[in-house]
C-alpha positions as CSV (number, residue, x, y, z in Angstrom):
1,M,-19.0,-48.6,27.7
2,S,-21.6,-48.5,25.0
3,I,-20.9,-49.1,21.3
4,T,-21.4,-45.8,19.4
5,P,-20.0,-44.1,16.3
6,E,-18.2,-41.7,18.7
7,L,-16.4,-44.8,20.3
8,L,-15.3,-45.8,16.8
9,H,-13.9,-42.4,15.9
10,G,-12.1,-41.8,19.2
11,G,-8.6,-43.0,19.9
12,W,-5.6,-44.0,17.8
13,S,-4.6,-46.9,15.6
14,P,-1.2,-48.3,14.5
15,S,0.1,-48.8,11.0
16,A,3.2,-49.5,8.9
17,P,5.3,-51.7,11.3
18,A,9.0,-51.9,10.3
19,V,11.6,-54.3,11.9
20,S,15.2,-53.2,12.1
21,P,17.6,-55.3,9.9
22,D,19.3,-56.6,13.0
23,G,16.0,-57.7,14.5
24,R,16.3,-55.7,17.7
25,W,13.7,-53.0,17.1
26,V,10.2,-52.6,15.8
27,A,9.0,-49.1,14.6
28,W,5.5,-48.1,13.7
29,V,3.2,-45.1,13.1
30,T,0.3,-44.4,15.3
31,G,-2.4,-41.9,14.1
32,P,-5.9,-40.9,15.2
33,V,-8.7,-43.0,13.7
34,V,-10.1,-39.8,12.3
35,S,-7.4,-37.2,11.6
36,Q,-9.6,-34.1,11.0
37,G,-8.7,-31.4,13.5
38,A,-6.2,-33.7,15.4
39,P,-2.4,-34.3,15.3
40,Y,-1.7,-36.5,12.3
41,A,0.6,-39.3,13.5
42,A,3.5,-40.2,15.7
43,L,6.5,-42.5,15.2
44,W,7.0,-45.2,17.9
45,V,9.7,-47.8,18.6
46,A,10.0,-50.7,20.9
47,P,12.4,-53.6,21.5
48,A,11.3,-56.6,19.5
49,D,11.7,-58.9,22.5
50,G,9.3,-56.8,24.6
51,S,12.0,-56.1,27.2
52,A,11.0,-52.4,27.5
53,P,7.9,-50.3,26.9
54,A,7.4,-48.6,23.5
55,R,8.6,-45.0,23.3
56,R,7.5,-42.2,21.0
57,L,10.1,-40.6,18.8
58,T,8.0,-37.8,17.4
59,D,5.4,-35.6,19.0
60,G,2.5,-36.3,16.7
61,T,2.2,-32.8,15.4
62,R,3.4,-33.6,11.9
63,R,2.3,-36.0,9.1
64,V,4.5,-39.0,9.6
65,S,4.5,-42.1,7.4
66,R,6.6,-44.8,5.6
67,P,9.2,-45.6,8.3
68,R,12.2,-47.4,6.9
69,W,15.3,-48.5,8.7
70,T,18.8,-47.7,7.5
71,P,20.8,-50.9,6.7
72,D,22.9,-50.5,9.9
73,S,19.7,-50.4,12.0
74,G,20.9,-47.1,13.5
75,A,18.3,-44.8,12.3
76,L,14.8,-44.5,10.7
77,I,14.1,-42.6,7.5
78,H,10.5,-41.5,7.2
79,L,8.3,-39.0,5.5
80,A,7.2,-35.9,7.6
81,D,4.9,-33.4,6.0
82,G,6.0,-34.6,2.6
83,G,9.8,-34.3,3.2
84,L,12.3,-37.0,4.0
85,V,13.6,-37.1,7.6
86,R,16.4,-39.2,9.1
87,L,15.9,-39.8,12.8
88,G,18.3,-41.7,15.1
89,L,17.1,-43.8,18.0
90,D,18.5,-41.1,20.3
91,G,16.0,-38.7,18.9
92,V,18.6,-36.7,16.9
93,Q,17.1,-35.6,13.6
94,A,19.1,-34.8,10.5
95,A,18.0,-31.8,8.3
96,P,15.0,-32.8,6.1
97,T,15.6,-33.2,2.4
98,A,14.0,-30.6,0.2
99,W,11.6,-32.2,-2.2
100,T,8.4,-30.7,-3.6
101,G,7.0,-33.8,-5.3
102,S,5.1,-36.6,-3.7
103,I,6.9,-39.7,-2.3
104,G,5.1,-43.1,-2.2
105,E,8.0,-45.3,-1.2
106,V,11.5,-45.1,0.3
107,I,14.1,-47.9,-0.3
108,P,17.4,-47.5,1.7
109,L,20.5,-48.9,0.0
110,D,24.0,-49.3,1.3
111,G,26.3,-46.3,1.5
112,D,23.3,-44.0,2.5
113,L,21.8,-44.2,-1.0
114,L,18.1,-43.9,-1.2
115,V,15.8,-45.0,-4.0
116,L,12.5,-43.1,-4.0
117,V,9.3,-43.9,-5.8
118,G,7.5,-40.6,-6.2
119,E,5.7,-38.3,-8.6
120,P,7.5,-35.1,-9.5
121,D,5.6,-31.9,-9.6
122,R,3.6,-31.4,-12.8
123,Q,1.5,-28.7,-14.3
124,E,-2.3,-29.1,-13.9
125,P,-4.5,-28.8,-16.9
126,R,-4.8,-25.1,-18.0
127,D,-8.2,-23.5,-17.5
128,G,-9.6,-26.8,-16.2
129,I,-9.5,-28.3,-19.7
130,T,-8.0,-31.8,-20.2
131,V,-7.5,-33.1,-23.7
132,W,-6.6,-36.7,-24.4
133,T,-4.9,-37.3,-27.7
134,G,-3.3,-40.7,-27.1
135,D,0.3,-39.5,-27.6
136,E,1.0,-37.4,-24.5
137,T,3.5,-38.4,-21.8
138,P,1.4,-39.7,-18.9
139,A,2.2,-38.5,-15.4
140,G,2.9,-41.1,-12.8
141,A,5.4,-42.4,-10.2
142,R,9.1,-42.6,-11.2
143,L,12.2,-44.1,-9.7
144,M,14.6,-41.5,-8.2
145,L,18.0,-41.8,-6.6
146,L,19.1,-39.7,-3.7
147,T,22.9,-39.7,-2.9
148,P,24.6,-38.4,0.3
149,G,24.9,-34.6,0.2
150,D,22.2,-34.0,-2.3
151,T,19.2,-31.9,-1.3
152,A,16.9,-33.3,-4.1
153,P,16.8,-36.7,-5.8
154,R,17.7,-37.4,-9.4
155,Q,15.1,-39.0,-11.6
156,L,16.1,-42.3,-13.2
157,T,15.3,-42.7,-16.9
158,A,15.8,-46.4,-17.6
159,L,12.0,-47.1,-17.4
160,G,11.1,-44.1,-19.5
161,D,7.6,-42.8,-18.8
162,R,6.3,-46.0,-17.1
163,H,4.4,-45.7,-13.9
164,V,6.1,-47.5,-11.0
165,T,3.7,-49.4,-8.7
166,A,6.2,-51.4,-6.6
167,A,9.9,-51.9,-6.1
168,A,12.2,-53.9,-3.9
169,A,16.0,-53.9,-3.4
170,R,18.0,-57.1,-3.8
171,P,19.5,-58.1,-0.5
172,D,23.0,-57.3,-1.8
173,C,21.6,-53.8,-2.9
174,G,22.8,-54.5,-6.4
175,A,19.5,-54.2,-8.2
176,L,15.8,-53.4,-7.9
177,A,12.8,-55.6,-8.8
178,V,10.3,-53.1,-10.2
179,V,6.6,-53.5,-11.3
180,S,5.4,-50.8,-13.7
181,W,2.4,-49.9,-15.7
182,D,2.1,-48.1,-19.1
183,E,0.2,-45.3,-17.2
184,P,-1.1,-44.6,-13.7
185,A,-4.8,-44.9,-14.3
186,D,-6.1,-48.3,-13.2
187,E,-7.9,-48.6,-16.5
188,P,-6.1,-49.6,-18.6
189,G,-2.8,-49.3,-16.7
190,A,-3.4,-52.2,-14.4
191,F,-3.6,-54.5,-17.4
192,T,-0.2,-53.4,-18.7
193,A,2.0,-54.5,-15.8
194,R,5.5,-55.6,-16.5
195,L,8.5,-56.7,-14.4
196,H,11.9,-55.1,-14.6
197,V,15.3,-55.5,-13.0
198,V,16.8,-52.0,-12.6
199,D,20.4,-51.0,-11.7
200,P,19.8,-47.7,-10.0
201,R,23.5,-46.8,-9.9
202,H,23.9,-47.1,-13.7
203,D,20.3,-46.3,-14.6
204,T,19.8,-49.4,-16.7
205,A,16.8,-51.8,-16.8
206,R,16.0,-55.3,-18.1
207,D,12.5,-56.1,-19.1
208,M,11.4,-59.4,-17.6
209,G,8.1,-59.6,-19.3
210,P,4.3,-59.0,-18.7
211,L,2.6,-59.7,-15.4
212,P,-1.0,-60.5,-14.6
213,L,-3.6,-58.2,-12.9
214,N,-2.9,-57.1,-9.3
215,A,0.8,-57.8,-9.6
216,S,2.4,-56.5,-6.4
217,S,4.9,-57.1,-3.5
218,P,8.0,-58.1,-5.4
219,V,10.7,-59.8,-3.3
220,W,14.0,-61.4,-4.0
221,W,15.3,-64.9,-3.1
222,H,18.3,-67.0,-4.2
223,D,18.2,-70.8,-5.0
224,G,22.0,-71.2,-4.7
225,T,22.5,-70.7,-8.4
226,A,20.3,-67.8,-9.6
227,W,18.3,-64.9,-8.3
228,H,14.5,-65.1,-8.3
229,I,11.8,-62.5,-8.0
230,A,8.6,-63.7,-6.3
231,L,5.4,-61.6,-6.3
232,L,1.7,-61.7,-5.9
233,G,-0.6,-61.8,-8.9
234,V,-3.9,-63.2,-10.2
235,V,-3.8,-66.8,-11.2
236,P,-3.1,-66.9,-15.0
237,P,-4.8,-66.6,-17.4
238,G,-7.1,-64.3,-15.3
239,P,-7.8,-61.5,-15.6
240,V,-9.9,-61.8,-12.4
241,G,-9.9,-64.4,-9.6
242,G,-7.7,-65.2,-6.6
243,L,-4.1,-64.3,-6.0
244,T,-1.2,-66.7,-6.0
245,V,2.6,-66.4,-5.5
246,L,4.3,-66.2,-8.9
247,D,8.1,-66.6,-9.4
248,A,10.4,-65.3,-12.1
249,T,14.0,-66.6,-12.5
250,V,16.4,-63.8,-13.4
251,P,18.5,-65.3,-16.2
252,P,22.1,-64.3,-17.1
253,Q,22.6,-61.3,-19.4
254,G,21.6,-62.1,-23.0
255,V,19.3,-64.9,-22.0
256,A,15.5,-64.3,-22.4
257,P,13.4,-64.7,-19.2
258,G,11.2,-67.8,-19.0
259,P,7.6,-68.0,-18.1
260,L,6.3,-67.3,-14.6
261,R,6.0,-70.2,-12.2
262,D,3.2,-70.7,-9.6
263,L,4.6,-71.3,-6.2
264,T,1.2,-71.9,-4.6
265,P,-0.6,-74.2,-7.1
266,S,-3.9,-75.7,-6.0
267,G,-3.9,-74.0,-2.7
268,T,-6.8,-73.9,-0.3
269,T,-5.5,-70.7,1.3
270,C,-4.7,-67.3,-0.2
271,P,-1.5,-65.3,-0.1
272,V,-2.1,-61.7,0.8
273,E,1.3,-60.2,1.6
274,L,5.0,-61.0,0.7
275,V,8.1,-59.7,2.5
276,Q,11.7,-60.2,1.7
277,S,14.5,-61.8,3.9
278,S,17.8,-63.4,3.2
279,G,16.4,-66.7,4.5
280,G,13.7,-66.7,1.9
281,P,10.4,-64.8,1.4
282,L,7.9,-64.7,4.2
283,A,4.2,-64.4,3.5
284,L,0.8,-63.9,5.1
285,F,-1.9,-66.3,4.0
286,A,-5.6,-65.8,4.6
287,D,-6.7,-69.2,5.9
288,G,-10.4,-69.4,6.5
289,L,-11.2,-67.1,9.5
290,D,-7.5,-67.0,10.6
291,T,-4.1,-65.9,9.3
292,S,-1.0,-67.9,8.7
293,V,2.6,-66.7,8.7
294,R,4.7,-68.8,6.3
295,R,8.3,-69.1,5.0
296,F,9.2,-70.1,1.5
297,R,11.5,-73.2,1.4
298,P,13.6,-73.1,-1.8
299,A,14.6,-76.7,-1.6
300,A,11.0,-77.9,-1.2
301,G,9.5,-75.2,-3.4
302,D,6.6,-74.5,-1.0
303,F,5.6,-72.3,2.0
304,E,5.9,-73.8,5.5
305,E,3.8,-72.4,8.4
306,I,5.9,-70.8,11.1
307,A,3.2,-69.1,13.1
308,R,-0.6,-69.1,13.2
309,V,-2.7,-66.1,14.2
310,R,-6.2,-66.4,15.4
311,G,-8.2,-63.7,13.6
312,L,-6.8,-61.1,11.3
313,A,-3.1,-60.3,10.8
314,S,-1.8,-57.7,8.4
315,S,1.1,-55.4,7.6
316,L,3.8,-58.1,7.8
317,A,7.4,-56.9,8.3
318,T,10.6,-58.8,9.1
319,D,14.3,-58.3,9.8
320,R,17.2,-59.0,7.4
321,D,17.2,-62.8,8.1
322,G,13.5,-63.4,8.5
323,E,13.9,-64.5,12.2
324,V,11.9,-61.6,13.8
325,T,8.6,-60.5,12.3
326,A,6.1,-57.8,13.2
327,L,2.5,-57.4,12.2
328,R,-0.8,-56.0,13.2
329,I,-3.3,-58.3,14.8
330,S,-7.0,-57.9,15.6
331,G,-9.0,-60.5,17.6
332,P,-12.7,-61.0,18.0
333,H,-12.9,-58.2,20.7
334,T,-9.5,-56.4,20.3
335,P,-8.6,-53.7,17.8
336,N,-5.5,-53.7,15.6
337,D,-2.2,-53.5,17.5
338,V,1.4,-54.2,16.7
339,F,2.8,-57.6,17.8
340,A,6.2,-59.2,17.3
341,L,7.1,-62.9,16.7
342,G,10.5,-64.5,17.2
343,S,13.5,-63.2,19.2
344,G,12.5,-64.9,22.5
345,G,10.0,-67.5,21.3
346,G,6.5,-68.0,22.4
347,G,3.4,-66.5,20.9
348,P,3.0,-63.0,19.5
349,R,4.2,-60.3,21.9
350,Q,2.1,-57.1,22.0
351,L,4.1,-53.9,21.5
352,S,1.5,-51.3,21.1
353,D,-1.7,-50.6,23.1
354,T,-3.5,-47.9,21.2
355,R,-7.1,-48.3,22.3
356,P,-7.0,-49.6,25.9
357,H,-10.5,-48.1,26.5
358,F,-11.9,-50.9,24.3
359,R,-11.4,-53.3,27.1
360,D,-14.2,-51.6,28.9
361,V,-16.7,-52.0,26.1
362,D,-19.6,-54.4,26.3
363,W,-19.0,-56.1,23.0
364,G,-21.5,-58.5,21.5
365,P,-20.5,-62.2,21.6
366,Q,-18.9,-63.4,18.4
367,E,-18.8,-67.0,17.2
368,R,-17.5,-68.9,14.3
369,L,-20.0,-70.6,11.9
370,T,-19.7,-73.3,9.3
371,W,-22.4,-74.5,7.0
372,T,-22.8,-76.2,3.6
373,A,-24.0,-74.7,0.3
374,P,-26.8,-76.3,-1.6
375,D,-24.2,-77.9,-3.9
376,G,-22.2,-79.3,-1.0
377,L,-19.5,-76.6,-0.8
378,P,-18.3,-76.0,2.8
379,L,-18.5,-72.4,3.9
380,D,-17.7,-70.3,6.9
381,G,-18.5,-67.0,8.5
382,L,-19.2,-65.3,11.8
383,L,-22.3,-64.6,14.0
384,V,-22.4,-61.5,16.2
385,L,-25.1,-61.4,18.9
386,P,-26.4,-58.5,20.9
387,P,-24.3,-57.7,24.0
388,G,-25.5,-59.9,26.9
389,R,-27.5,-62.2,24.6
390,C,-27.0,-65.8,23.6
391,R,-28.4,-68.2,21.0
392,A,-31.1,-69.4,23.5
393,D,-32.5,-65.8,23.4
394,G,-33.6,-66.3,19.8
395,P,-35.3,-66.1,17.5
396,L,-33.8,-62.6,16.9
397,P,-34.1,-60.2,14.0
398,L,-31.1,-61.0,11.7
399,V,-29.1,-58.7,9.5
400,T,-26.9,-60.4,7.0
401,L,-23.9,-58.2,6.4
402,V,-22.1,-59.3,3.2
403,H,-18.5,-58.2,2.6
404,G,-17.3,-56.3,-0.4
405,G,-14.8,-57.5,-3.0
406,P,-16.0,-60.1,-3.8
407,Y,-12.4,-61.1,-3.2
408,A,-12.3,-60.2,0.5
409,R,-13.3,-62.0,3.7
410,Y,-14.5,-61.8,7.3
411,A,-11.7,-63.0,9.6
412,D,-12.4,-63.7,13.3
413,A,-11.5,-60.1,14.1
414,L,-13.2,-57.2,15.8
415,Q,-16.2,-56.3,13.6
416,F,-16.4,-52.6,14.6
417,N,-15.7,-50.3,11.7
418,S,-17.3,-47.5,9.7
419,Y,-20.4,-48.0,7.5
420,V,-22.3,-51.1,8.1
421,S,-20.8,-52.2,11.4
422,A,-21.7,-55.6,12.9
423,Q,-21.0,-54.6,16.5
424,H,-23.0,-51.4,16.2
425,L,-25.9,-53.3,14.7
426,A,-25.6,-55.9,17.5
427,A,-25.7,-53.1,20.1
428,G,-29.1,-52.2,18.6
429,G,-30.5,-55.7,19.4
430,Y,-29.8,-57.4,16.1
431,A,-28.1,-60.7,15.4
432,V,-25.6,-60.3,12.5
433,L,-24.5,-62.9,10.1
434,L,-21.2,-62.2,8.3
435,P,-20.8,-64.9,5.6
436,N,-17.9,-65.8,3.3
437,P,-19.6,-67.0,0.2
438,R,-17.7,-68.4,-2.8
439,G,-15.6,-65.7,-4.4
440,S,-14.2,-64.8,-1.0
441,L,-10.6,-64.6,0.1
442,G,-9.2,-67.4,2.3
443,R,-10.2,-70.7,0.6
444,G,-7.8,-70.7,-2.3
445,P,-7.9,-69.4,-5.9
446,A,-10.3,-72.0,-7.2
447,F,-12.8,-71.0,-4.5
448,A,-12.4,-67.4,-5.4
449,A,-12.8,-68.0,-9.2
450,Q,-16.2,-69.7,-8.7
451,V,-18.0,-66.3,-8.7
452,V,-16.5,-65.3,-12.1
453,G,-19.3,-65.3,-14.7
454,D,-21.8,-66.3,-12.0
455,L,-22.4,-63.1,-10.0
456,G,-25.4,-63.4,-7.7
457,G,-25.9,-67.1,-8.6
458,A,-24.4,-69.7,-6.2
459,E,-22.9,-66.7,-4.4
460,L,-26.4,-65.7,-3.2
461,D,-27.3,-69.3,-2.5
462,D,-24.4,-69.6,-0.2
463,V,-25.6,-66.6,1.8
464,L,-29.2,-67.9,2.0
465,A,-27.9,-71.3,3.2
466,G,-26.2,-69.6,6.1
467,I,-29.5,-67.8,7.0
468,D,-31.4,-71.1,6.7
469,Q,-29.1,-72.7,9.2
470,L,-29.5,-69.9,11.7
471,T,-33.3,-70.1,11.2
472,A,-33.3,-73.8,11.8
473,D,-31.2,-73.3,14.9
474,G,-33.7,-70.9,16.3
475,V,-31.3,-68.0,16.3
476,A,-32.9,-66.0,13.4
477,D,-36.5,-65.0,13.1
478,P,-37.5,-65.7,9.4
479,A,-40.1,-62.9,9.5
480,R,-37.4,-60.3,10.4
481,L,-34.6,-60.6,8.0
482,A,-32.5,-57.8,6.4
483,I,-29.5,-57.8,4.1
484,A,-26.9,-55.0,3.9
485,G,-23.5,-54.2,2.5
486,W,-21.1,-51.8,0.8
487,S,-19.5,-51.9,-2.6
488,H,-19.9,-55.4,-4.0
489,A,-21.9,-56.3,-0.9
490,G,-24.1,-53.3,-1.8
491,Y,-24.6,-55.0,-5.2
492,L,-25.5,-58.3,-3.5
493,A,-28.0,-56.6,-1.2
494,A,-29.8,-55.0,-4.2
495,W,-29.6,-58.3,-6.1
496,A,-31.1,-60.3,-3.1
497,A,-33.9,-57.8,-2.8
498,A,-34.7,-58.3,-6.5
499,R,-34.4,-62.1,-6.6
500,T,-36.0,-63.2,-3.4
501,D,-38.9,-61.9,-1.1
502,R,-37.3,-63.2,2.1
503,F,-35.9,-59.8,3.3
504,R,-37.9,-57.1,5.0
505,A,-35.3,-54.5,4.2
506,A,-32.2,-54.0,2.1
507,I,-29.3,-51.6,2.6
508,V,-27.4,-50.8,-0.6
509,G,-24.1,-48.9,0.2
510,A,-22.1,-47.8,-2.8
511,G,-23.6,-50.7,-4.7
512,I,-23.7,-51.7,-8.3
513,A,-27.1,-51.6,-10.0
514,D,-25.9,-52.1,-13.6
515,W,-22.8,-53.9,-14.5
516,G,-22.7,-52.4,-18.0
517,M,-22.5,-49.0,-16.4
518,Q,-19.8,-50.2,-14.0
519,T,-17.7,-51.4,-16.9
520,A,-18.1,-48.0,-18.6
521,F,-17.3,-45.8,-15.6
522,G,-15.7,-47.8,-12.9
523,E,-12.0,-47.6,-12.1
524,L,-11.4,-51.2,-13.4
525,G,-13.8,-51.6,-16.3
526,R,-12.3,-54.7,-17.8
527,E,-12.0,-56.4,-14.4
528,E,-15.7,-55.7,-13.8
529,A,-16.5,-57.2,-17.2
530,G,-14.5,-60.3,-16.2
531,Y,-16.9,-60.8,-13.3
532,S,-20.1,-59.9,-15.2
533,G,-19.3,-61.6,-18.5
534,S,-19.5,-58.7,-21.0
535,H,-18.5,-55.1,-21.7
536,G,-21.5,-53.9,-23.7
537,W,-19.6,-53.3,-26.9
538,E,-19.9,-56.9,-28.1
539,G,-23.0,-56.0,-30.1
540,P,-26.6,-54.9,-29.6
541,G,-27.2,-57.6,-26.9
542,P,-28.7,-59.0,-24.8
543,H,-25.5,-59.0,-22.8
544,S,-24.3,-61.3,-20.1
545,H,-24.0,-58.3,-17.6
546,D,-27.7,-57.5,-18.1
547,A,-28.7,-60.9,-16.6
548,V,-26.7,-60.3,-13.4
549,S,-27.7,-56.6,-12.9
550,P,-30.2,-55.7,-10.2
551,I,-31.6,-52.9,-12.4
552,S,-32.9,-55.6,-14.8
553,Y,-35.1,-57.0,-12.0
554,A,-36.1,-53.8,-10.2
555,A,-39.8,-54.4,-10.9
556,A,-39.6,-57.4,-8.5
557,I,-38.3,-55.5,-5.5
558,T,-40.9,-55.0,-2.8
559,A,-38.8,-54.6,0.4
560,P,-37.9,-51.1,1.5
561,V,-34.4,-50.1,0.4
562,L,-31.9,-47.7,1.9
563,I,-29.4,-46.4,-0.7
564,L,-26.2,-44.7,0.5
565,H,-23.5,-43.3,-1.7
566,G,-20.6,-40.8,-1.8
567,E,-20.9,-38.2,-4.5
568,Q,-17.2,-38.3,-5.3
569,D,-17.0,-42.1,-5.6
570,T,-14.9,-43.1,-8.6
571,N,-14.8,-46.8,-7.8
572,V,-18.5,-47.3,-8.0
573,P,-19.8,-43.9,-9.4
574,V,-22.8,-42.4,-7.8
575,A,-24.7,-42.8,-11.1
576,Q,-25.3,-46.4,-10.0
577,A,-27.3,-45.1,-7.0
578,V,-29.2,-42.6,-9.1
579,Y,-30.2,-45.3,-11.5
580,L,-31.5,-47.6,-8.8
581,H,-33.3,-44.7,-7.1
582,R,-35.1,-43.9,-10.4
583,A,-36.1,-47.5,-10.9
584,L,-37.5,-47.8,-7.4
585,R,-39.4,-44.6,-7.6
586,H,-40.8,-45.7,-11.0
587,F,-42.1,-49.0,-9.4
588,G,-43.3,-47.3,-6.2
589,V,-40.9,-49.2,-3.9
590,P,-40.5,-47.4,-0.6
591,H,-36.9,-46.3,-0.3
592,E,-34.5,-43.6,0.9
593,F,-31.7,-42.2,-1.2
594,V,-28.9,-40.5,0.7
595,R,-25.9,-38.8,-1.0
596,Y,-22.8,-37.6,0.9
597,A,-21.1,-34.6,-0.6
598,G,-17.3,-34.8,-0.8
599,Q,-17.1,-38.5,0.0
600,G,-15.6,-41.2,-2.2
601,H,-15.9,-44.9,-2.0
602,V,-14.3,-44.8,1.5
603,F,-15.7,-42.0,3.7
604,S,-13.3,-39.8,5.6
605,D,-15.7,-37.4,7.3
606,P,-16.6,-38.7,10.8
607,T,-19.9,-36.8,10.6
608,H,-20.9,-38.7,7.5
609,Q,-19.6,-42.0,8.9
610,A,-21.7,-41.5,12.0
611,D,-24.8,-40.6,9.9
612,V,-24.4,-43.8,7.9
613,M,-24.2,-45.9,11.1
614,N,-27.1,-44.2,12.9
615,R,-29.3,-44.0,9.7
616,I,-28.9,-47.8,9.1
617,R,-29.9,-48.7,12.6
618,A,-32.9,-46.3,12.4
619,F,-34.0,-47.8,9.1
620,L,-33.8,-51.3,10.4
621,D,-35.7,-50.3,13.6
622,R,-38.6,-49.1,11.4
623,H,-38.8,-52.1,9.1
624,L,-37.7,-55.1,11.3
């Protein structure tokens, strides 16, 4: 079976695994990869020990999401077409709860109480006019309590107008750990995060103090004397860099909370998910090209590995005691599926099989790479070769596909996705390098922080060093090199085209041309300024961000450039692409500029996704 955009868009994919509190069952949602014109999703359940096949609980004709188990493990509460539904394992469904607002999270408590995190209905601006005065009540997600017999939840007031971004119930259901912002907009809301302990029954809250950027995933644990709340957040003082596991001790009433404690100091791996259990928090750690499942040991104060997954694991879930876990796993030639660990021993047990036709695909060989940066820093990444080819068939045209972020990574998982897809490029006859330069996820906070204030510096040197190694090995043809990427990787592609003449083509997908503009209009202006070094309002300049912006060096670009951008992108606004296009036209650089109506930073239209994939291959065919 050939590798095409149609192959990518066909089939179903699992999400949101949930383990029953007693550890016997795993539920998940399976939906079409592209939902347009198709049933939205179905709810599935399987024994965690793999003793019986998975069975579907819903017919896939409704929008299903957020499955959560009741404390007695007897039923699932989930969202269906925006309403709350309680569904027993026997398929018997209770009457849906009437609710006209949006629901982002469902937290079952004992006694059939439910805490909801949702946004009540609000009036849209009249006549399309929005006026900001600085004193209005911002809309956002609120805590709500739904008691048995009620048809609609009651909004809790203890947090006032703060926007709730995450919440977790204490194992004894006595309190909630809540992360909130001043307002729902990322800028400046994300920089105003605070931690609270909320009593939902009495509608009271304790303020536990400020949190760093990207605070998320609060979980409870007990040290034998006091309750603690662990969560993910950027390593202080931030504001940008790698994530760590932070911990707050909940003091007795009347005692002020102390400072946050780092539970993963000086780590060489990166925590990416936290889940709660009575036996202590469990976490997923990005570890190079693989993923590690670890349990926090209160006595030792560290995380101990309990399982290791080759490739990419995500969406960790666990039972009440942390003995059975479920997660999504993707390997080098296998798509995401739901697996279970524990309850029977051995390695991960596959519970879902959503894309069996992928087993008939002639995937390109994928291998792990290691190399050394010019300054001696060890690096890793992946090499994908054309189907049926090997290293000895080189030198081959090489496309370097950088990842976004920069705090992201390539794990040893299937590299077949929308946009700039390694397997789709390999099917066209190209070798593809997928590097993890400094700034990436998976090597610890210090590794991630090395890109802060040095965008495009050693970061680009790391990428070029990987290309040099493949050239020296006879895999890559130095006369046929291209660089491509989306988002931050789109920036690095434009930057590389401006700072070196080694590439015959560059593909800039939703990329940043000017960091000052990104600080002004991007969703996280201050975070962008943390990477680039300045905001633009420090004075007349020159500014630090000018020195790391591709637009400043556009006159040096000679390689043909393909610019791709969604017109509704608010993460990296389309004005970035317009600016680069105007510069390239001014300097006579051959290029194409393609805008996609109705698409944001992440495209949802399969027609546009296919156009991007096919257009990239055609562009490379012409220039390499």
